[in-house]
N, C-alpha and C positions, 0 to 999 in steps of 0.2 A: 653468322656459314660461309666457309667459300667454296666457292663451286667454278669446277673445271670443267669447262664444255670442249670436247673432242671432235674435229670435225674432218670433215674429206674439203680441202682445195677452200680457197679464201675469196668470199662470193667477190671480191674486191677484184680478184687475181681472172677466176673461173666462173661463170655465172652456169647456176645449177641451184634445185629443190631445195635439198638437205643443207646445203652450206648456208642459203639466203635465211631457214627458219633458224640454224644455231644465230646465225649473227641477229637477230630480230630478239632471240631471246637474250643473249646477251645481252643487248641494249634495254630490254623488259629487267634482266636483274641489276643492272646497275641503276636501274631507278628505284627499285624496292631496299625500301629500308635493315640495314643488317646483313645484308647479304653483299659480297666481295666476289663477283666475277673475274674469271680469268679465262680468255679463249686460245686455244692449241690449233691452229691450223693447219693442214700439211697442204708442202708445195709439190711437184715435181720439176721436171727439165725444160717443161714449157714457161718457167719463171727463172729461168736461170741465172738473170743478174743477184736476184735474190738468195743465188748459193754462195757462201763463204768458202775459205779453204781451211778444212779440218774441224767444221762447225757441222754439228746438228739439228741443234735449237736455237732459231737465235729469235731478236725482237722483230716485228712489222712495223713500218713507217713510223719508226720513233714515239710507240703508244703503250708505254707501262704493264698495262693490262692484254697484251696482244701479239703471239708468239708465232712463227711457224716452225715445223716439223718437216725441215728436208730431205723428203722420200726418196729411195734410191735403190737398185737393187730387192725391187718388189717382187714375191711371187705369188702373181694371180691364180694359180691352178689352187693353190691353198691355202692364196687369202694372208700372206704373211711377208714379213721382212725377210729379206736373205742376209740382213745387216747386224752385225752382233753391235758394233756399236753405236749404232740407231736404236738399239734396244737398251741396251746402257747410260746412255742421255735422258731418254724416256724416264729409265728406273729413277734417274740424279733427279731430274725435272719435277717428277712427281716429290719428292722427298723435300724441295727445294720450295713448291708450292703448300703442297701438306693440305690439299684441298680436305672437306668436311665428305663432298660428295664430287665424286667423276665420272662427267655423264657424256657418254659416248653419243655420235650423232652418227656415227658411221668409223667403220675401222679400215676402209679400203686405203691405199696409199703408204696406210701404217702397219695393219697387221690384227686379225682376230686372236690372236695368241697376245697382243697388249692387254687384252680381258684380264687374261691370267696373271700377268702381271703386273697387272696394278692392283689385282687380291694382293699377292706376294709381298707386295711394297706397301699398301696400305690396307693392312688387314681388318681396322675398323672403317673404312672408306664406305660410302654408300654407294656403291656402281649403278648407275642408269644408262639403260640402251636404247634409243629411240629408231623404231627400223620405217627406212622411207622408202625400201623396196624390200627384194628377199634374196638377197646375194649369199644366207645365210643358205638357203635351201638351194639356191638356181645357180647354178655353174654359168650359165648362158647368161653373164650378165645381170642375174639377179630379177629377171623380168617376166617368168615364168609365161614365157611365151616359146612354145614350139618350133624349131626350127629345123623340121622336115615340112610343116605344113602351114607354119604362122598360127596358128590357133591357137589361143587360152590354154595356157597348162592348169590345170587344177592339183594335181599334186607329183612329187618326184618319188623316181626309186631308179633302182644301181641302174637298170637296164632304161628306161626310160629316157636317164641322162645321157647313156651310152648312144641310145639314138640321136640323138642332138647332137653328141657333139663325140662322134667314134672314133677320134685317134687316141683317147684312151679308153681303158674296156671296164667293163661293170663294177668291179672289183673296184676299182679307183674312187669309181664315186659311192661306193657303199664305204667304203677309209674317209673318204671328202666327210661324208654327212659326220659320222662318227668325231672326227676331229672340229666340227664346227660345235657341232652339241656339248664336246669338254669344254669348251672356251667359252660359251655359252652358261656353263655353271655357274662362272663366279658372277655375275649379274642377278642383282638383287631385281631390279622393277623391270620390263619392258614393257613400253609405250610405244602408239600403233597412233597414227592420226587418224584411222578409218577404222570401226569397227571388223569389217570385212578379215583384214591384214590379221588380228588377233587371232579367227578363227581359223586361218590359213596355219598362223605357225601354232596354233596348237596339236589341229589336224597330222601336223610334222610331226609333233612330240612334245612340244613346250606346256609346262606347268599353266593350265589356264590362271591360275590365282596370283601368279604372276603378271599376270598382264593389267594394265590401265590406260583408259582412253585420254587421250589431251589431242585435242582438236588444234591445226596449225594454226596460228593465228600473224596480222603481219600490218603494221601503219603504213597507208601508201600518200602520198604528198599528193595534195589536191585533194583527196579523199572526202564525202563529207563527211562530219563527224556528227551524224543524225538518227533519227532513227529509222528512218527508211533513205535509201540510194534516193542520191539525183537524177533526176531525171532530163532530158532536153530541154532547153527553154522554149524551142520552139519546134511543134509537130510539125512531122516528117509526111509528104504525101506516100513515099514509096519508102521500106524498112529493107533496102537492098543492098546495103553495105556488110562484109562480113570482113573480119580481120580472126588472124593466128597468132599466139604471141607465144613464144615456147623456142627449144633448141629443137632446132633443126637437124634431128636424129633419126634414122630411121622406125621408133619405140614411139613418135607423136604425132607419126602420121601425115606429114605436110604432102606427102606424094600421093594419097586420098584423096584429100582437099584437089591437087590439080587434075586427076583423076577426074572430079567431080566439074571442076569446071570444063575440062572437056567434054564429058557426056551433055552437061548442060547447051554446051555452043552447039553442039554434034544435034540436039533436039532442037535448035531456033530459038532458045533461047540466050539472051546477052546482057539486059537489062541487068545488072548485077555489079558490083566491084569488091576482088578479093585482098586484102592488105595483107602481105606475109609478114609479119618483123619478128625474127630471130634471127640467131646465131649458130655458135658450135656445129657446123656444118662439116668440118674436118674431125671430127667424133662419127658422124654418118659414114657407112657400110663406103665402099667405092660405088657399089653400084646404086644404092639410094642417093649418095650427092652428084654421080651421071646424071642419073635421071630429073633431078630437079634442078640441077643447074643446065642441065637441055631446054629444058623448057621455059626457063628465065630467059635462055638467047633467044629462043623463039621469039616469047611473048615478045621479044624487045625490038623485033624485026616487023611487028604487025605495025600498022596504024596508027597515032597516039587515040585516036579516039575509038579503036576497037580493041583495044586492050582491057582485056578484066580484070589483070595480077598486075599489084603493086608491088619490088619487094623491096621495102624500108631497110633490111640488116639490123644489125643486133641494135638493143636499147638500154637504156637505165630508168629503176621505180621511176625516176623522177619525170622521166619522158610519159610516162603512164599516161597519164592525166589526158594529155594532146591528143595519144595516138588513140586512145579510146572512143573521145570527140569526132572521131573520126569516122568510126564505125555503130554498127546499130546492133550485129549480132558480134560474138566469139565463139568460133568453131574449137572443140578439143576433141579433133577425131582420133583419140592416142588407142595405138594396138596394142597395147600391155593394159595389168591390172590396173596402170596410174593410183599409185598408192592412195592419195589426197586431192592433188591439182589444184595447184596453188590457184594457177593462172584462173580459173573459178571464181576463187574467193575475191583476185585482183577484178574479173568481170562486173561481179557482182557490187563491189566498191562502187562503180559508175556505173549504177543501174543498168548493165548489159545484161541480156536473155544468151544464154549458153545452146548451143547445140552440141552436142557430146556422145561418146561410144556410149552404148549401153552395158557397161562390164566394170567392176572395181569400186575405185572412189567417187567416179561422176557417176557412176548408177547408184549408191549409197546417199549422195551430197543431193540430186537433182532428181526435182519433183517433175515426170514427164508430166508437160498439158498445164503446169501449176510455174512455175519458174524458170522451167526451160523446156529442151526437148530432145527425147534419143531418139539413136538411133543403131542400126546395127553394127559392130564393131567392124571394121574395114571391107565396108560392102559403099564404095563409089556409088552405086548407085542409088544406094540409100538415102545414101550423103546429098546425093544432085538432088532428089526428090523433094527434103524435107529443106535445104535451102530455099526451089522456088517455092516452095508452100510460104517459107519466112516473108521469101520479097512480096511476094505476093499477096497473101491472105489477107483482110483488112480487119484492122484491130487486135493480129493476133500477138503483136510483139505488146503491143500496150497491157493487154490482160498481164502476158507474162511475166514483161516488168515490170507492173503492179504488187505482184507474188515474189519478186524478190527480197528477202530478208538481210540485215546487214553482215557477212561474214567475223569470225573471231576476230578480234585485236589483237594487239601485243601485250597490251596490260590482261585480257583476258587469256592468252595463250600464259603466260610468265605466271598467274594466279594456279591456275592448274596442274605451273610444274613444279611452284612452292609447293602444292599438296602433296606430291611425290615426295622431293626431299623429305617432308617434315613428317614424314609416315616410318615409323621405327621399323627397325631389321623382322622384329618379332611377329610385327602385325603382316601378317597372309592375306589381310581381307583384299579382295581386288573389287575397281570398278571396271567394269566391261559393259 
């Protein structure tokens, strides 16, 4: 069985959850007998050196089964390619590879219309689509977060979308929904890593029988291949070290952590540290970026012994073991629904309880007071209170760490997807 995996960005060029999961699956399929995977990852002009004159699709770094799609002239309003040569190149690539399964992990920077194009070129192929957020439903970066007041959005409509993005009339968003649903008709099976996501897509109008649930899995260097996560060898008197791991963009909530730090210090509590590990701040809004960088600049002016926040910059999976060893708790203060939360898996793999927002993927995965703590989304005061409790309550860390179960592995995720691929097109039974 030949499987073509299509994703937005290559994880070695741009860090991100969807491309990381796609590459984990690619590695898992390589190890599966009788499966021949091929990876096609889009790149944009942030990787200019990889663009070749006149080329649309090229090989990647000399690897026989990895290719990059040289995205350009992309229309973000309609999520479609504006380049006929790119569409023709994609069609030619499909014919050349001739996969049995085409598995989209994203269409952004390629085009939602490539789903229909795939069906036209390969009428017998099985088309699988994994949703990593809600770009088809939500024109505001697919995060289902109201730009009017930053609250979570539970449903999209022409008027509600216009309220968030008033530069277009309501009719535009009505037509956008029709456009998205038309191309999604080409998909045989939709995959969501969290069950709540399937509910939201069904509420939007997609058929529940087309959905299956496969949690994201990954293998991390240094993570224990045991029945329970590894705990620190030596007990600590205080569990007052917190860490953030991820992209430094608005929706991930770094700004909420920094506000919580300010509140804790203003309340006379400073016996804690927060290590910020992340990159891609260039994708944050100017206001969010300015606030974060301004805080870091001010923190750097404080005497070394009075600094509570340490910024370590970006990191790679191979560094996680060392970075996780420096913290007791992992902070996931996401301001959007958070489809799954790979960082939760990463924290659990190294035995670190998670403090997270009480919505979406984190709320589905974390059992409050059993293997982590949930607090009100976007509430810096609530986060500050939870952090103070975590740093001072005797026995809390040990109790929650003991409740952690190992997250899904790469092999477990791969087995789940092989079951999806094996399902015949006539079989409409769902596992949700």
